[in-house]
Kinemage of the C-alpha trace (Angstrom):
@kinemage 1
@onewidth
@group {chain A} dominant
@subgroup {mainchain}
@vectorlist {calphas} color= white
{ca met a 1} P 43.089 -23.038 25.223
{ca gly a 2} L 43.206 -20.039 22.886
{ca gly a 3} L 40.450 -18.288 24.850
{ca arg a 4} L 42.463 -18.379 28.064
{ca leu a 5} L 45.511 -16.947 26.356
{ca ala a 6} L 43.458 -14.150 24.768
{ca arg a 7} L 41.908 -13.313 28.135
{ca val a 8} L 45.355 -12.981 29.722
{ca phe a 9} L 46.433 -10.420 27.123
{ca arg a 10} L 43.122 -8.573 27.386
{ca thr a 11} L 43.294 -8.213 31.160
{ca phe a 12} L 47.029 -7.476 31.338
{ca asn a 13} L 47.694 -4.101 32.994
{ca val a 14} L 44.015 -3.068 32.723
{ca glu a 15} L 44.035 -0.632 35.642
{ca ser a 16} L 47.021 1.381 34.484
{ca arg a 17} L 45.662 1.585 30.920
{ca ala a 18} L 42.285 2.806 32.253
{ca arg a 19} L 43.966 5.483 34.453
{ca arg a 20} L 46.038 6.667 31.510
{ca glu a 21} L 42.871 7.095 29.331
{ca ile a 22} L 40.985 8.903 32.099
{ca ser a 23} L 43.863 11.299 32.848
{ca lys a 24} L 44.204 12.392 29.200
{ca glu a 25} L 43.211 15.954 28.410
{ca lys a 26} L 39.673 16.146 27.101
{ca pro a 27} L 39.284 17.299 23.482
{ca arg a 28} L 38.102 20.844 22.935
{ca pro a 29} L 34.464 20.885 21.703
{ca ala a 30} L 33.678 22.302 18.279
{ca pro a 31} L 32.485 25.919 18.171
{ca arg a 32} L 28.745 26.396 18.220
{ca his a 33} L 26.756 28.059 15.467
{ca pro a 34} L 25.531 31.584 16.272
{ca thr a 35} L 21.873 30.513 16.068
{ca ser a 36} L 22.403 28.190 19.015
{ca arg a 37} L 22.772 31.238 21.264
{ca leu a 38} L 19.021 31.823 21.408
{ca asn a 39} L 19.102 31.509 25.199
{ca glu a 40} L 20.891 34.878 25.402
{ca leu a 41} L 18.194 36.726 23.415
{ca pro a 42} L 15.446 36.962 26.066
{ca asp a 43} L 17.868 38.821 28.355
{ca asn a 44} L 18.070 41.625 25.814
{ca pro a 45} L 15.517 44.333 26.844
{ca gly a 46} L 14.931 45.444 23.224
{ca ile a 47} L 13.686 41.999 22.237
{ca lys a 48} L 11.422 41.701 25.278
{ca glu a 49} L 9.926 45.081 24.460
{ca glu a 50} L 9.336 44.026 20.826
{ca ile a 51} L 7.602 40.828 21.937
{ca tyr a 52} L 5.147 42.535 24.302
{ca arg a 53} L 4.427 45.583 22.081
{ca lys a 54} L 1.001 45.623 20.420
{ca asp a 55} L 0.942 46.261 16.697
{ca asp a 56} L -2.072 48.472 15.960
{ca arg a 57} L -2.118 47.604 12.248
{ca leu a 58} L -2.277 43.853 12.923
{ca leu a 59} L -4.846 44.414 15.663
{ca ser a 60} L -7.119 46.351 13.273
{ca leu a 61} L -6.821 43.576 10.670
{ca leu a 62} L -7.766 41.041 13.307
{ca lys a 63} L -10.843 43.071 14.287
{ca asp a 64} L -12.010 43.062 10.643
{ca val a 65} L -12.219 39.275 10.658
{ca tyr a 66} L -15.634 38.094 11.789
{ca val a 67} L -16.583 34.441 11.957
{ca gln a 68} L -20.185 33.480 12.335
{ca ser a 69} L -21.014 29.851 13.011
{ca arg a 70} L -24.470 28.424 12.731
{ca asp a 71} L -25.714 25.152 14.112
{ca ser a 72} L -27.351 23.019 11.500
{ca ser a 73} L -30.884 22.033 12.418
{ca val a 74} L -30.325 18.470 11.211
{ca arg a 75} L -28.312 16.351 13.586
{ca val a 76} L -26.538 13.219 12.422
{ca lys a 77} L -27.260 10.313 14.721
{ca asp a 78} L -24.577 7.867 15.737
{ca gly a 79} L -24.735 4.688 13.712
{ca gly a 80} L -26.914 6.317 11.062
{ca gly a 81} L -24.549 5.253 8.280
{ca glu a 82} L -26.672 2.307 7.243
{ca his a 83} L -29.456 4.633 6.076
{ca leu a 84} L -27.240 6.817 3.898
{ca pro a 85} L -27.772 6.465 0.165
{ca his a 86} L -25.084 4.574 -1.697
{ca lys a 87} L -24.450 3.610 -5.257
{ca gln a 88} L -26.121 0.363 -6.220
{ca glu a 89} L -23.943 -1.939 -8.297
{ca glu a 90} L -25.652 -3.692 -11.120
{ca lys a 91} L -25.263 -7.420 -10.696
{ca arg a 92} L -25.878 -10.232 -13.121
{ca leu a 93} L -26.354 -13.936 -12.538
{ca thr a 94} L -23.377 -16.052 -13.450
{ca lys a 95} L -23.307 -19.048 -15.692
{ca leu a 96} L -22.987 -21.576 -12.878
{ca gly a 97} L -20.047 -23.899 -12.792
{ca his a 98} L -19.700 -27.390 -11.418
{ca leu a 99} L -18.797 -26.476 -7.811
{ca gly a 100} L -22.379 -26.044 -6.541
{ca asp a 101} L -22.432 -24.031 -3.283
{ca ala a 102} L -18.837 -22.856 -3.752
{ca asp a 103} L -19.723 -21.116 -7.036
{ca val a 104} L -20.213 -17.379 -7.178
{ca lys a 105} L -23.896 -16.675 -7.791
{ca lys a 106} L -23.841 -12.962 -8.674
{ca val a 107} L -21.095 -10.888 -10.273
{ca ser a 108} L -20.952 -7.143 -10.939
{ca lys a 109} L -21.473 -6.089 -14.517
{ca gly a 110} L -18.174 -5.673 -16.290
{ca lys a 111} L -16.598 -8.542 -14.328
{ca ile a 112} L -16.569 -12.316 -14.696
{ca ser a 113} L -15.913 -15.235 -12.390
{ca ile a 114} L -13.014 -17.634 -12.872
{ca val a 115} L -15.308 -20.403 -14.078
{ca glu a 116} L -16.806 -18.062 -16.679
{ca ala a 117} L -13.375 -16.884 -17.787
{ca leu a 118} L -12.169 -20.429 -18.353
{ca thr a 119} L -15.421 -21.317 -20.128
{ca leu a 120} L -15.323 -18.386 -22.523
{ca leu a 121} L -11.621 -18.916 -23.288
{ca asn a 122} L -12.246 -22.589 -24.028
{ca asn a 123} L -15.309 -21.811 -26.174
{ca his a 124} L -13.336 -19.261 -28.187
{ca lys a 125} L -10.466 -21.688 -28.635
{ca leu a 126} L -12.733 -24.483 -29.871
{ca asn a 127} L -15.076 -22.353 -32.047
{ca pro a 128} L -13.540 -18.935 -32.789
{ca gln a 129} L -16.047 -18.243 -35.599
{ca ile a 130} L -19.048 -18.692 -33.296
{ca trp a 131} L -17.593 -17.267 -30.075
{ca thr a 132} L -16.252 -13.943 -31.331
{ca ala a 133} L -15.145 -11.112 -29.079
{ca glu a 134} L -18.359 -9.178 -29.759
{ca lys a 135} L -20.586 -12.128 -28.819
{ca ile a 136} L -18.583 -12.775 -25.632
{ca ala a 137} L -18.828 -9.092 -24.675
{ca val a 138} L -22.621 -9.140 -25.066
{ca glu a 139} L -23.040 -12.534 -23.361
{ca tyr a 140} L -21.011 -11.666 -20.261
{ca ser a 141} L -21.731 -7.874 -20.075
{ca leu a 142} L -18.098 -6.900 -20.668
{ca glu a 143} L -16.408 -4.135 -22.626
{ca leu a 144} L -15.082 -5.097 -26.052
{ca lys a 145} L -11.541 -3.842 -25.387
{ca asp a 146} L -11.347 -5.953 -22.223
{ca val a 147} L -12.550 -9.043 -24.090
{ca asn a 148} L -10.002 -8.466 -26.880
{ca ser a 149} L -7.213 -8.164 -24.296
{ca leu a 150} L -8.443 -11.303 -22.536
{ca leu a 151} L -8.507 -13.325 -25.747
{ca glu a 152} L -5.092 -12.023 -26.780
{ca phe a 153} L -3.138 -12.544 -23.578
{ca phe a 154} L -4.814 -15.554 -21.931
{ca ile a 155} L -4.726 -18.944 -23.573
{ca pro a 156} L -6.128 -22.037 -21.858
{ca phe a 157} L -3.896 -25.044 -21.466
{ca thr a 158} L -4.176 -27.910 -23.881
{ca val a 159} L -3.696 -31.456 -22.725
{ca gln a 160} L -1.745 -33.556 -25.174
{ca glu a 161} L -1.204 -37.239 -24.749
{ca phe a 162} L 1.787 -38.636 -26.502
{ca pro a 163} L 1.668 -42.272 -27.624
{ca lys a 164} L 3.823 -44.586 -25.608
{ca glu a 165} L 6.864 -45.715 -27.460
{ca thr a 166} L 6.930 -49.400 -28.067
{ca lys a 167} L 10.448 -50.464 -27.365
{ca lys a 168} L 11.524 -53.862 -28.341
{ca ala a 169} L 12.852 -55.824 -25.491
{ca ile a 170} L 16.554 -56.191 -25.573
{ca lys a 171} L 17.375 -59.785 -25.911
{ca ser a 172} L 20.438 -60.866 -24.111
């Protein structure tokens, strides 16, 4: 019901309101900046003459420049990227986990797999005198500062089982 009423007011006297808006005097446009008058410049004969005049000084400087290109005798073949030398990463065998085929077999030196990280954190937590940062660094080919940061900021979870409370049955 409200939509019909709103439509009546919206469409009331639409034609006369539209004519009144159209017949209004148009607003005067804002003045243009002087740099927007670049279209007038080519008509000026002094500017055309300046454009087409040769500058002998610039022409002599241009003649002094000499570029000599030489074709290299060695041509690079398409798809020859597989024969280019590249840096070989040193890899080490991982201490295999319990996942079998899903385990990572080789890891770059200076990096460890997730299974190894959890193992070394657990070993350090259980026996910190045996598994020191220096021994872990040597064992897993890591830098000592990285191992110290790892041992400081990552702590494996501990599972604690709390004894069940023995509640006496409420006798009613």
